[in-house]
C-alpha positions as CSV (number, residue, x, y, z in Angstrom):
1,X,-1.5,27.4,83.3
2,X,-3.7,28.3,86.2
3,X,-6.7,30.4,85.2
4,X,-7.7,33.4,87.3
5,X,-10.7,32.9,89.6
6,X,-13.5,35.1,90.8
7,X,-14.3,32.9,93.8
8,X,-13.9,34.3,97.3
9,X,-11.3,32.6,99.5
10,X,-12.1,31.9,103.1
11,X,-11.1,34.8,105.3
12,X,-10.5,37.1,102.3
13,X,-11.0,40.8,103.3
14,X,-14.1,42.5,102.0
15,X,-13.9,46.2,101.2
16,X,-16.0,48.4,103.7
17,X,-19.3,49.7,102.6
18,X,-19.7,53.3,101.7
19,X,-16.8,53.9,99.3
20,X,-15.3,52.3,96.2
21,X,-12.3,50.3,97.2
22,X,-9.7,47.8,96.0
23,X,-7.9,45.4,98.4
24,X,-5.1,43.3,97.1
25,X,-2.5,40.9,98.6
26,X,0.7,39.3,97.3
27,X,3.1,36.9,99.1
28,X,6.2,38.7,100.4
29,X,8.4,35.9,99.0
30,X,8.0,33.0,96.6
31,X,10.2,30.3,95.0
32,X,11.0,30.4,91.3
33,X,9.0,27.9,89.3
34,X,6.1,27.9,91.8
35,X,2.7,29.5,91.6
36,X,2.6,33.1,92.9
37,X,-1.0,33.6,94.0
38,X,-2.3,37.2,94.1
39,X,-5.7,37.8,95.6
40,X,-8.0,40.5,96.5
41,X,-11.5,42.1,96.4
42,X,-13.1,45.3,95.2
43,X,-16.3,47.3,95.8
44,X,-17.7,49.7,93.2
45,X,-20.8,51.7,93.2
46,X,-22.9,51.0,90.1
47,X,-22.0,54.4,88.6
48,X,-18.2,53.7,88.9
49,X,-18.7,50.2,87.4
50,X,-20.6,51.7,84.5
51,X,-17.7,54.0,83.6
52,X,-15.5,51.0,83.1
53,X,-17.5,50.0,80.0
54,X,-17.1,46.3,80.8
55,X,-17.5,43.8,83.6
56,X,-15.3,45.0,86.5
57,X,-13.1,41.8,86.5
58,X,-12.2,42.5,82.8
59,X,-10.8,45.9,83.7
60,X,-8.7,44.6,86.6
61,X,-5.1,45.3,85.7
62,X,-1.9,43.8,87.3
63,X,1.4,45.7,86.9
64,X,4.7,44.0,87.7
65,X,7.8,46.2,88.2
66,X,11.2,44.4,88.4
67,X,13.3,46.1,91.0
68,X,13.1,49.9,90.7
69,X,13.0,49.9,86.9
70,X,9.8,51.7,86.2
71,X,10.6,51.7,82.5
72,X,10.3,47.9,82.5
73,X,6.7,47.6,83.8
74,X,4.9,44.5,82.6
75,X,1.1,44.8,82.6
76,X,-1.5,42.0,82.6
77,X,-5.3,41.9,82.2
78,X,-5.9,38.4,83.6
79,X,-9.7,38.4,83.1
80,X,-9.9,40.2,79.7
81,X,-10.7,37.1,77.6
82,X,-12.3,34.8,80.2
83,X,-16.0,33.9,80.4
84,X,-17.6,35.8,83.2
85,X,-21.1,35.3,84.7
86,X,-23.6,37.4,86.7
87,X,-22.8,35.5,89.9
88,X,-19.1,36.5,89.7
89,X,-20.2,39.8,91.4
90,X,-22.2,40.2,94.6
91,X,-24.8,42.9,94.7
92,X,-24.9,44.7,98.1
93,X,-27.4,47.6,98.1
94,X,-26.1,49.8,95.2
95,X,-22.6,48.3,95.2
96,X,-21.0,45.6,93.2
97,X,-18.5,43.4,95.1
98,X,-16.0,41.1,93.4
99,X,-13.1,38.8,94.4
100,X,-10.1,37.6,92.4
101,X,-7.2,35.2,92.5
102,X,-4.5,35.3,89.9
103,X,-1.3,33.2,89.5
104,X,1.3,35.7,88.5
105,X,3.6,32.9,87.4
106,X,1.1,32.1,84.6
107,X,1.8,35.5,83.0
108,X,5.5,36.1,83.6
109,X,8.7,34.0,84.1
110,X,9.6,36.0,87.1
111,X,13.3,35.6,86.2
112,X,14.6,39.1,87.4
113,X,17.4,38.7,89.9
114,X,16.0,40.9,92.6
115,X,12.6,41.9,94.0
116,X,9.5,43.0,92.2
117,X,6.7,45.4,93.1
118,X,3.1,44.3,92.2
119,X,0.3,46.9,91.8
120,X,-3.3,46.4,90.9
121,X,-5.7,48.9,89.4
122,X,-9.4,48.9,88.6
123,X,-10.7,52.1,86.9
124,X,-9.6,55.0,89.1
125,X,-8.7,52.7,92.1
126,X,-5.1,51.5,92.6
127,X,-3.5,49.4,95.3
128,X,-0.2,50.3,97.0
129,X,2.9,48.7,95.4
130,X,3.3,45.3,97.1
131,X,6.8,43.9,97.4
132,X,7.6,40.4,96.0
133,X,11.0,38.7,96.5
134,X,11.8,35.6,94.4
135,X,14.1,33.0,95.9
């Protein structure tokens, strides 16, 4: 199983300064039985981070919706039980900035015959639903 990572990838988008933000990406298609790498970054002011009550990575939630079946949502907290360190976050002025990579296939079989939608949340921030087709 591939563990989640807090390392930034080359060329990974950084949220703009001045507002809390969550940026997430997901491949449009992937093959069954292969890794499905989700990645992203976030920016939180210290006050928003304090409301989480834990390290921001621990509060990062991934929701997987098979097709349009909202009653079948699968939810994962990929960093909840991992060791995290001070250098997993960048401090920029009064903001905390973090990066993440998660292999979705490590948490789900992805065996639904159809597409999925993947959504991320961190506190009050949510990403748009990102489509994922399995082939």
